[in-house]
C-alpha positions in Angstrom: 0.1 12.6 22.0 -0.1 12.4 18.3 1.8 9.1 18.3 -0.8 7.7 20.8 -3.7 8.9 18.7 -2.3 7.3 15.6 -1.4 4.1 17.4 -4.9 3.9 18.9 -6.4 4.4 15.4 -4.2 1.6 13.9 -5.3 -0.8 16.7 -8.9 -0.1 15.9 -8.3 -1.6 12.5 -9.6 1.2 10.5 -9.5 0.1 6.8 -11.2 2.9 4.9 -9.6 3.7 1.5 -8.5 7.2 2.5 -9.3 8.8 5.9 -9.1 12.6 5.5 -8.8 12.3 1.7 -11.5 11.3 -0.7 -10.8 8.1 -2.7 -11.3 8.3 -6.4 -14.4 6.4 -7.8 -13.6 2.7 -7.9 -10.3 3.1 -6.0 -9.5 0.1 -3.9 -7.3 -0.1 -0.8 -3.8 -1.4 -1.3 -1.9 -3.9 0.8 -1.4 -1.2 3.5 -5.0 -1.2 4.5 -5.6 2.6 5.0 -4.6 4.1 1.7 -4.5 2.7 -1.8 -1.3 2.2 -3.7 -2.5 4.9 -6.1 -2.9 7.4 -3.3 0.6 6.7 -2.1 1.9 7.1 -5.6 0.1 10.4 -6.0 1.6 11.7 -2.8 5.1 10.7 -3.9 4.7 12.4 -7.3 3.4 15.6 -5.6 6.3 15.5 -3.1 8.8 15.0 -5.9 7.2 18.0 -7.8 7.5 20.1 -4.6 11.1 19.1 -4.2 11.9 19.9 -7.8 10.8 23.5 -7.3 12.0 23.9 -3.8 15.6 22.7 -4.1 18.1 25.0 -5.9 19.7 22.0 -7.7 17.2 19.0 -7.6 19.2 17.1 -10.3 22.1 16.6 -7.8 20.0 16.1 -4.7 20.5 13.0 -2.6 17.7 11.5 -0.4 17.5 9.0 2.4 15.0 7.4 4.8 12.0 8.5 2.6 8.9 7.1 4.0 5.1 7.6 3.8 3.6 8.5 7.2 0.2 9.0 8.7 -0.5 12.4 10.3 -3.5 13.6 12.3 -3.0 17.4 12.7 -6.3 18.0 14.6 -6.3 16.2 18.0 -10.0 16.9 18.3 -11.0 15.1 15.1 -9.3 11.7 15.3 -11.1 10.4 12.3 -9.0 12.5 9.9 -5.7 10.9 9.0 -3.6 12.2 6.1 -0.7 10.8 4.1 2.5 12.7 4.1 6.0 12.0 3.0 9.0 12.4 5.3 12.7 12.0 4.6 16.0 13.6 4.4 17.4 15.6 1.5 20.9 16.9 0.7 21.3 19.3 -2.1 23.8 21.7 -3.4 23.7 25.4 -2.5 24.6 28.4 -4.7 28.2 27.8 -4.2 28.0 24.3 -5.5 28.6 22.6 -2.2 26.3 20.2 -0.4 24.5 21.6 2.6 24.2 18.3 4.6 21.0 16.2 5.1 18.0 18.2 6.3 14.6 16.6 7.3 11.7 17.5 5.1 7.9 16.6 5.0 5.3 17.2 2.4 1.5 16.4 2.5 -0.6 17.7 -0.3 -3.8 17.4 1.8 -2.7 18.6 5.1 -5.0 21.2 6.6 -4.4 23.8 9.2 -0.6 24.4 8.9 2.1 24.5 6.3 1.8 21.5 4.1 5.6 21.3 3.6 8.8 22.2 5.3 12.5 21.7 5.7 14.5 21.7 8.9 13.3 21.9 12.5 9.6 22.0 11.7 9.9 18.8 9.6 11.9 17.1 12.2 9.2 17.8 14.7 6.4 16.7 12.4 8.1 13.5 11.2 9.5 12.4 14.6 6.1 11.8 15.9 4.6 10.4 12.6 3.8 6.7 12.2 5.0 4.9 9.2 2.3 3.6 6.9 4.4 0.6 6.0 8.0 -0.6 6.2 8.8 0.5 2.6 11.7 2.9 1.9 10.6 5.2 -1.0 14.0 6.9 -1.4 14.4 5.7 -5.0 11.0 7.3 -6.0 12.4 10.8 -5.3 15.8 10.3 -6.8 16.6 12.7 -9.6 16.9 11.3 -13.1 14.4 9.2 -15.0 10.9 9.7 -13.6 9.7 6.6 -15.4 9.1 4.7 -12.2 6.6 7.3 -10.9 
């Protein structure tokens, strides 16, 4: 159902700078149409901050299939679409071994339910989410130098 709603919204050609999130004064929409490149960067930076505090050993974490997605958590209000980041993370546990890749999502502006999660809930949320664009943002969450944020 959520996929249908988001697909219908995309077909309508909605091009406001940030549905569900307020755009900063003077903020322009980026090449993606719905959200500015600055909004995407802010969401990726917030996601990285959440991962740094949530993972036991962020510096050794590995990521894959990191994408920015559109979510509409309230089926009754189709006009509110939010940015979120979905992907897979593999980090070390207390014993020093990798735990295996787990799905995660993070949305700094998501109302009504947990704005972030690992595991089954993230799999459910991200499996129905529509990608904002075809870009893979995995390198933006990689540990190390944060100069490209």
